[in-house]
ROSE-59253 format. One record per residue: x, y, z of N, C-alpha, C in turn. Coordinates in steps of 0.05 Angstrom, whole numbers, plus 32768, in hexadecimal, padded with zeros to 4 digits. Example, Ala and Ser with C-alpha at 12.3 -4.5 7.8 and 13.67 -1.06 7.14 Angstrom:
ROSE-59253
81087F8E809C80F67FA6809C81087FBE809C81017FD3808E81117FEB808F81028001809D
END
This chain:
ROSE-59253
80107FE880017FFF80008002801480198001800B802C7FED801C80427FEA801880588005802E8061800E802D80738025803380908019803780A38029803C80C48022805680C08012806B80B2801C808480B5800F808580A77FF5807580927FF0807580867FD5806380987FC4804F80A57FCE804180B97FBD804D80D27FB4805F80D87FCB807180F27FC0808880ED7FAB809180D57FB080A380CB7F99809780C77F80808180BE7F7F807380B87F66806B80CF7F5C806180E77F6B805C81007F618074810F7F54808B81067F5E80A581127F5680A781077F3B80A680EB7F3680A880DF7F1F809680EC7F08807C80F07F11806880FD7EFC807181177EF4807E81247F03808681407EFE809B81447EEC80AD812E7EE780C5812F7EDA80C081327EB980D1813E7EAE80CB81447E8E80D3812B7E7E80C381157E8180C781017E6D80AB80F17E6D80A780DC7E5F808D80CD7E5D808A80C27E79806C80C57E80806680BB7E98806A809F7E99807480937EB2807C80777EB6809180707EA380A1807E7E9680B480777E8380C780657E8C80D180657EA480E580557EAF80D9803C7EC080BE80357EBA80B280227EC080B780157EDC80BE7FFE7EE080C07FF37EFA80D680027F0B80EC800F7F0080FC80207F0E80F080377F1F80DD80417F1480CA80567F2080BF804B7F3880B280357F3780A580267F4E80BB80207F6480D480177F5B80E480107F7180F280297F7E80F1803E7F7080FA80557F7F80E7805E7F9380CD805D7F8980B780677F9C80B880517FB680BC80397FB080BE80257FC580D5802C7FD980EC80317FCE810180377FDF80F8804E7FF180EE80637FE780E680797FF480D28073800C80C08063800580AC805A801880B8804B802E80C98036802A80D98024804380EA803A804F80F9804B8040810B805C805280FC8074805F80E28079805A80D2808D806580DF80A8806080E580AE804580F180C7803C80EA80D0802380EB80E8801D80E480F38005810380F57FF1811580ED7FFD813480EB7FF0813C80CE7FF2813180BC7FE4813C80A27FE6815C809E7FE3816780907FF2818880907FEF819080737FF1819E806A7FE181A9804D7FE181C880517FDF81D480647FEA81F280677FE5820380537FF881F5804B800E82048039802281F78022801F8200800E800981F57FF4800382087FDD800E81FC7FC78014820B7FB3801F81FF7F998017820D7F85800C82067F6C8006820D7F58801A81F97F49802782037F33803B81FB7F1D802982167F07802B82157EED801D82137EDB803481FC7ECA803481FA7EB8804882057E9C803F82167E91804E82267E76804782217E5F805A82187E4D805382157E31806482177E188054821A7E03805F821A7DE8805482037DD9805B81FC7DC5804A81E47DB8804A81E87D98804B81DE7D8D806081E17D70806081D57D5F804B81C37D69803C81B47D5A802A81C97D57801081E17D66801081F27D5F7FFA81FC7D417FFA81FB7D37801182057D19800F81F47D09800181DF7D0F7FF681CB7D027FE581D17D027FC881E47D137FC181ED7D157FA581DC7D277F9781D47D3C7FA181C17D4E7F9781D37D697F8981EB7D697F8A81FE7D7C7F7E82147D757F7382207D7E7F5C82367D787F4C824C7D767F6082517D877F7482697D8B7F8682617D817FA382767D7C7FB5826E7D767FCF82717D917FDF826C7D8D7FFA826C7DA3800E82827DB58010829B7DA9800782B37DB8800D82B37DCF7FFC82A57DD07FE882A67DE87FD6829A7E047FE182877DFE7FF7827C7E13800382907E23800E82A37E1A801E82B87E27802B82CC7E33801982D27E25800482E57E307FF282D87E477FE482C27E4A7FDC82B67E627FCF82B27E797FE582AA7E6E7FFE82AA7E85801282C67E92801982D97E82801882F57E8E801C82FC7EA2800582F17E977FED82F77EA87FD482E77EC27FD782D17EC17FE382BD7EDC7FE682CD7EEC7FFA82D87EE0800E82E57EF2802282FE7EFF801783077EF48001831F7F007FF283177F177FE082FD7F157FD982F47F247FC282FB7F187FA782F57EFF7FA482FF7EF17F8B82E97EE37F7C82CE7EE47F8682B87ED87F7B82AA7EEB7F69829A7EE07F5882887EF17F44827C7F087F50826E7F067F65825E7F1C7F7382727F317F7E828A7F2B7F84829E7F3F7F9182A57F527F7682A67F477F6182B07F567F4A82987F6B7F4282817F607F45826B7F707F3D82657F857F5282667F7E7F6B82627F907F8382747FA97F80828B7FA57F7582A47FBC7F7682967FCE7F62828A7FC57F4D827E7FD97F3882657FE87F4382597FD77F55823A7FE27F5E82427FEF7F77825B7FF57F80826180017F9682537FF77FB082547FE17FB382417FD27FC882567FC37FD982547FC47FF682627FB4800582587F9A8008826B7F84800F82627F6A800F82697F61802B82587F548037825E7F47805282587F27804E82687F14805782637EFD805782567EEF807282487EDF806F82377ED8808882357EB8808F82487EAF809F824C7E9280A382377E8880B582227E7B80A882097E7480B9820C7E5280C082227E4580B482267E2C80B982387E1A80A4824E7E28809F825F7E1C808D826D7E06809C82717DF08090827F7DD8809E829C7DDC80A682A17DD780C182BD7DDF80CB82CA7DC380D082E07DBD80C782EF7DA480C782F67D9E80E282FD7DB280F583047DAD811083007DC7812183027DC4813A82FC7DDA814E830C7DF2814883207DF0813B83347E088139832A7E1A811F831B7E0E810B83117E1880F582FC7E2E80FA82FF7E4680EF82EB7E5980F582DD7E6280DA82CC7E7A80DE82BE7E8480C782D57E8F80B582CF7E92809982E47E9F808682E97EBC809083017EC48089830A7EE0809482F67EF2808D82F07F05809F82DC7F1B809C82C07F15809C82B97EFA809F829E7EF2809E82907EF780BA82767EFC80BB82697EFF80D282647EE280DB82687EDC80F482687EC380FE824A7EBA810C82397EB080FA82217EA88107821F7E8B810482327E7D810682347E61810382277E54811882167E42810F82057E328121820F7E15812582137E06810D821C7DE9810D82297DE780F482387DCA80EF82467DC680D9822F7DBE80C582217DD280B9820C7DCD80A681F67DC280B381E37DBB80A381C87DAF80AC81CC7D9380A781BB7D8380B681B57D6680AE81AC7D61809581AE7D48808D81A27D3E807381887D3D807981767D4B806A81567D4A807281487D35806781577D208058814C7D09804F814B7CF68068815C7CFB807C81607CE8809281567CF580AF815C7D0E80AF81537D1C80C8814B7D3B80C3813C7D4880D781397D6080D381517D7480CC81527D8480BC81687D9580B681767D9F80CA81647DA780E081707DB980F5815D7DB6810981617DBD8123814E7DBE8138813F7DD8813381257DD9813F81147DF0813E81247E08814E81307E02816281417E16817281577E1E816381657E108151817C7E1D8143816F7E2B812C81577E238120814E7E33810A81447E4E811481397E51812F81327E6B813881477E7F813C815F7E6F814581777E80814B81827E8B812F817F7E7B811B818A7E84810181797E9B80F481617E9A80FD814C7EAF80F381547EC9810581587EC8811D815D7EDC812E81797EE78125818D7ED5812081A87EE1811681A37EF480FF81917EEE80EE818F7EFF80D381827F1680DB816F7F1B80EC81617F2C80F781737F40810481867F388114819B7F47812381AF7F54811181B77F4480F981C97F4F80E981B97F6580D6819F7F6580D181967F7980C281977F9280D3818C7F9080ED818E7FA9810081A87FB2810481BD7FA0810781DA7FAB810A81E37FBC80F481D97FB380DB81E47FC180C081D57FDC80BD81BC7FDC80C781AF7FF780C881BC800A80DA81C4800180F181D3800F810481EC801980F981F7800C80E7820F801680DB820C802880C481F5802E80BF81EF804280AA81E98038808F81E6801F808981E18014807181C1801B806881BC8021804E81A18028804881958019803381A28003802A819B7FF0801481A87FD8801C81997FC18020819E7FA68023819D7F93800A81AD7F86800681B07F6E7FEE81B57F577FFC81A97F3F7FF181AE7F247FF881BC7F137FE381CB7F007FEF81D77EEC7FE281DD7ED57FF181E47EBF7FE581E57EA47FF382007E957FE3820D7E817FF7821B7E707FEA821B7E587FFF82187E3F7FEE82157E297FFF820F7E107FEC82207DFE7FE9821B7DE77FDA82007DD67FE581EE7DD07FD181D67DC47FD781BE7DD87FDF81C27DF37FDD81B07E037FE781957E057FD2819C7DFA7FB781837E007FA8816F7DE97FAF817C7DD27FBC816B7DBD7FC5815D7DC17FDB81697DCE7FF181587DD6800481457DEE7FFE814A7DFE7FEE81377E157FE6811F7E097FD781247DF87FC6810D7DE97FB980FD7DD87FCD81097DCA7FE180FA7DBD7FF480EB7DD0800480F37DEB800D80E57DFD801C80CE7E06800B80D27E107FF480BE7E1B7FE280A97E017FDF80B17DEE7FD580997DD77FD180887DD37FEA80967DD7800180887DD1801780767DE88021807D7E01801D80707E15802480587E1A800F805E7E197FF680487E1E7FE1803A7E057FDF80417DEA7FE880337DD47FE6802F7DC97FCA80457DC87FBD80467DC17FA0805B7DAA7F9D80597D9C7F84806C7D857F83808C7D907F7D809C7D837F8780B77D8C7F8680C37D917F6C80B87D7F7F5680C07D827F3D80B97D9D7F3080A27DAA7F3E809E7DC47F3180AF7DDB7F3680BF7DD77F4F80D07DEC7F5980EF7DE37F5D80F57DCF7F5081117DC77F5081207DC97F3681377DD67F3981487DD97F1E81647DC97F2481737DCF7F11818D7DC17F0F81A27DCB7F1F819B7DE57F2E81B27DEE7F3D81CB7DF87F2E81E17DF07F3881F87DF97F2A81FF7DE67F1281EE7DD37F0C81EF7DC07EF781F17DA37EFD81DB7D957EF681D77D777EF881D17D6C7EDE81D97D4D7EDD81D17D427EC881B47D3A7EC781A67D337EB4818A7D267EB781867D147ECB81977D007ECD81927CED7EE381947CF97EFE81A77D0A7F0281AC7D167F1B81987D2C7F22818B7D367F0E81797D4A7F13815E7D3D7F1D815B7D257F1481457D187F1881437D0A7F36815D7D027F3A81657CFA7F5581607D107F6B81677D267F6481667D3D7F7581487D427F7E81367D447F6581167D447F6C810E7D2E7F7D811B7D167F7A81117D027F8B81177D017FA781317D0D7FAB813A7D137FC481287D267FD681227D3B7FC881117D507FD580F67D437FD880EA7D387FC880D07D2A7FCA80D07D1B7FE080E57D0A7FE480E67CF67FFB80EA7D03801480FD7D14801481017D26802E80E77D33803680DB7D40802580C27D4C803080AF7D37803B80AD7D22802B809C7D0D803980A57D01805480C07D00805880C97CF5807280C67D0E808880CB7D21807E80CA7D39809580AF7D44809A809E7D44808880807D4F808C80827D6D8097808F7D81808B808F7D98809480727DA68093806B7DB680A7804E7DC280A780537DDC809980427DDD808180467DF3806F803F7E108077802E7E11808D80257E28809980367E3280B0804B7E2180B6805E7E2780C9807C7E2980BC80817E4380B5809C7E4980A780B47E3C80B680B77E4180D080CC7E3680E080CA7E1780DF80B67E0B80E080B77DED80DF80C37DE380C680B87DF480AD80C27DEF809380E17DF0809580EB7E06809B81077E0C809981177DF780AA810D7DF380C0811C7DE380D3811D7DC680C681067DBF80B781087DA280AF81177D9D809381127DAF8083811E7DAD8066812F7DC4805F81357DD7806D81417DF1806581617DF1806B816B7E05806C81887E09806F818C7E23807F81A47E23808E81A77E3A809E81AB7E52808D81B87E54807881B87E6D8068819A7E74806281887E648059816F7E6F8054815F7E78806D81657E69808481587E77809B81637E8F80A5817D7E9280A5818B7EA880AA81807EC4809A817F7EBC807F81767ED2806E815B7ED5806F814A7EC2807881307ECB807B812C7EDE8094813F7EDB80A981407EEE80BE81497F0980B8815B7F0880A381687F228097814F7F32808B813F7F26807C81287F31806F81157F3E808481127F2F809A81017F3680B0810E7F5080BD81297F5180BE81347F6480CE81367F7E80B981397F7B80A281347F92808E811A7F9F809181057F93809580EC7F9D809680EA7FAF80B180F57FA480C680F47FAF80E381067FC880DD811D7FC980D181307FDE80CF81297FF280BA81157FEF80A9810880018097812080038081812E7FF08077813F7FEF806481377FDF804B81357FE98033812F7FDA801E81437FC4801881397FAB8011814B7F92800D81477F877FF2815C7F7E7FE581587F777FC6815B7F567FCD81477F477FBC81497F307FBC81577F267FA381677F147FA6817B7F0D7F92816C7EF87F7E81727EDC7F7E81617ECB7F7281517EB87F7F81527E9F7F76813F7E8C7F7E81427E857F9D815B7E807FA481617E7C7FC481597E927FD681607EAA7FCF815B7EC07FE1813B7EC47FDF81327EC07FC681117EC47FC481057EB17FD7810C7E997FDA81037E867FEB81037E8F8009811D7E9C8010811F7EA5802B810D7EC0802F810A7ECC801A80F77EE6801C80DB7EDA801E80D37EC5800F80B77EBD801480B47EB2803180CA7EA4803D80C47E9A805780C07EB4806C80CF7ECB806780C97EE0807680B07EEB807580A77EEC805A808A7EF8805780767EE88063807A7ECD806680657EBA807080647EC08090807D7EC88099807D7ECE80B580767EEC80BE807B7EFD80AD80717F1780AD806B7F26809280537F23808B804D7F2F807180577F4C806A805C7F5C807C80617F75807680817F76806C808E7F61806C80AA7F5F806380AA7F64804580937F5E803980937F61801C80937F80801180907F90802480907FAF801D80AD7FB8801980C17FAA802680DC7FB3802180EB7FA5800D80DC7F937FFF80EC7F7F7FEB80ED7F8B7FD281037F8B7FC0810C7F907FA881147F767F9781057F6E7F8181117F597F7481217F607F60813A7F547F61814F7F5B7F4C81487F4F7F3181487F347F3381487F267F1881357F0E7F1781307EFF7F0081217EE97EFF81377ED37EFB81377EC27F11814C7EAE7F0F81487E987EFA815D7E8E7EEF81597E7E7EDA81557E5F7EE881557E5C7F02814C7E467F0E812D7E427F0981297E277F0681087E217EFD80F17E327F1080F77E327F2980E57E417F3B80E67E5E7F4080F97E667F2C80FE7E867F3180E17E987F3280D57E937F1C80BC7E9F7F1780A77E997F2F80A57E817F3380927E757F4A80957E867F6380B17E877F6D80B57E927F8780AE7EB57F8480B37EBE7F7080B07EDD7F6D80917EE27F6C80807ED07F5B80667ED07F5C80597ECD7F7980617EBC7F8780597EB87FA4805F7ED17FB480727EDD7FAC807A7EF97FBB806F7F107FB080627F0F7F9C80537F237F8F80697F3A7F8580807F307F7B80957F467F7280997F417F5480A17F577F4B80A97F587F2C80C37F5D7F2C80D67F4D7F1E80F17F517F1B80F97F667F03810A7F727F0881167F867EF681237F797EDD81347F667EE381497F597ED1813E7F3D7EC8813E7F377EB081387F1A7EA8814E7F107E9381667F037EA0817D7EFD7E9081847EE17E9781757ED27EA1817B7EB47EA281917EB17EB581977EC57EC981AB7EBF7EDF81A67EA87EF081B87E9B7EF781B57E887F1181D27E847F1E81DE7E9A7F2281FC7E977F2C81F87E957F4E81E57EA57F5781E67EA87F7381F77EBC7F8081FD7EBE7F9782117ECD7FA782077EEB7FAA81F27EF17F9F81E77F0C7F9F81EE7F1A7F8481F27F0B7F7081FF7F197F5581E57F297F4781C87F1C7F4A81B57F287F4181AF7F457F4F81B37F497F6981B07F617F7881C87F767F6C81E17F6A7F6A81F57F7E7F5E81ED7F897F4181E07F767F3181D77F7D7F1781C17F977F1B81B17F997F2C819E7FA87F3181A67FC27F3C81BA7FC47F4C81C17FDC7F5D81C97FF47F4A81DA7FED7F3381DE80057F2381C780147F1481B67FFC7F0F819D80087F01818A80187F13818780127F2D817F80227F40818A803C7F4381A5803F7F4581B580577F4281AD80697F2A81AA805E7F1381A2806A7EFB818880777EFF817380687F0D815980717F0E815880887F26816880847F348168809C7F4B817780B37F3E818980B07F2E819780C77F22818080D87F11816F80CA7F03815980D57EF5814480E47F07813D80D37F1D812A80E07F2F813580F77F3E814B80FB7F44815481137F52816081287F3F816881247F25817581387F16816681407EF9815281307EF7814481367EDA8130814E7EE3813481637ECB812281797ECF810381757ECE80F481847EDA80D7817E7ED980C7818B7EC280B381867EBA80A381927EA780A281B27EAB809F81BC7EC4809F81D67ECE80BB81E07EC680D281D47ECF80EC81DD7EC780EF81E87EAC80E681D77E9980EC81DB7E7B80D481E77E7080BF81EE7E7C80AA81FF7E78809881F27E62809281DA7E65808081D17E52806881C27E63805281C17E56803D81B27E62804281977E6C803D818E7E83803F81717E8D802D815F7E7E803881447E7C8027812F7E71800D812D7E857FFC81217E797FE2811D7E8B7FDE80FC7E8B7FDC80F37EA07FD680D47E9F7FB980CD7E977FB980BA7E847F9C80B27E7D7F9980927E81
END
């Protein structure tokens, strides 16, 4: 629902000397940012991407091309600025923080990757084909960690949040969570992730179907679903979206996995939707399904499915351009011509 700040931003767009609504969804997003920030001068200059990293026990069922050791390797690369999203974030002038929600530690001396926020709960989740992914208590802790992170980043002055993730097996957990919440067959929401053969893909679907049948998550209880078939990354990101709403900071949804986390947050608190900005339509099979469930329209349709928050980084420069027009474009009055009339 539009408030006074949304309406004032909308009026500003209508006054600019250009075709009405000419920038389409970008105009709506600027209005939404103004509404979330409760200001007539929306500002996204202090932006930060949180990349939630965790391992998933379901990987032992052969649902991914690689094993869980890759999660830590990529997380370490992220800490050194060497992953795809790091290169994109530099151009987008966006800071990155890594979040260790449950990356496997080989021994008691191994810690979170350098510079990461340490929200480690356990050495990844359990294999949800055999056990609940996590206890309800640990799930609630992960959600609270995400809320606390949002509030902490708001206190540090950040005014735009972006979400990303990294964790081998997390397209499997995301598909299981989405199938459970929406009560639809796993084959409708399961993709190939980082890449699977036809046989491995069918096996992945069967594992998800069997896991849901074994765990019997209660679709109306998001915490129950997350604890039974989810992951620490999704649960912590769910909390991050909840915290963004509480902190009044607009938050960009990346792709399929962060979309599932956002949907979980919206099922817990419907007001979360008011702070969400959809970056792109994921190339994952369920990308459109999750955005439709959220009621969000993505800006970018490029078949991306890289993860890490790369979709968010693609959107940010486009938002900068929209704000440049919003603040610096002359009005019809400035150039002394009659304003366009909406019909």
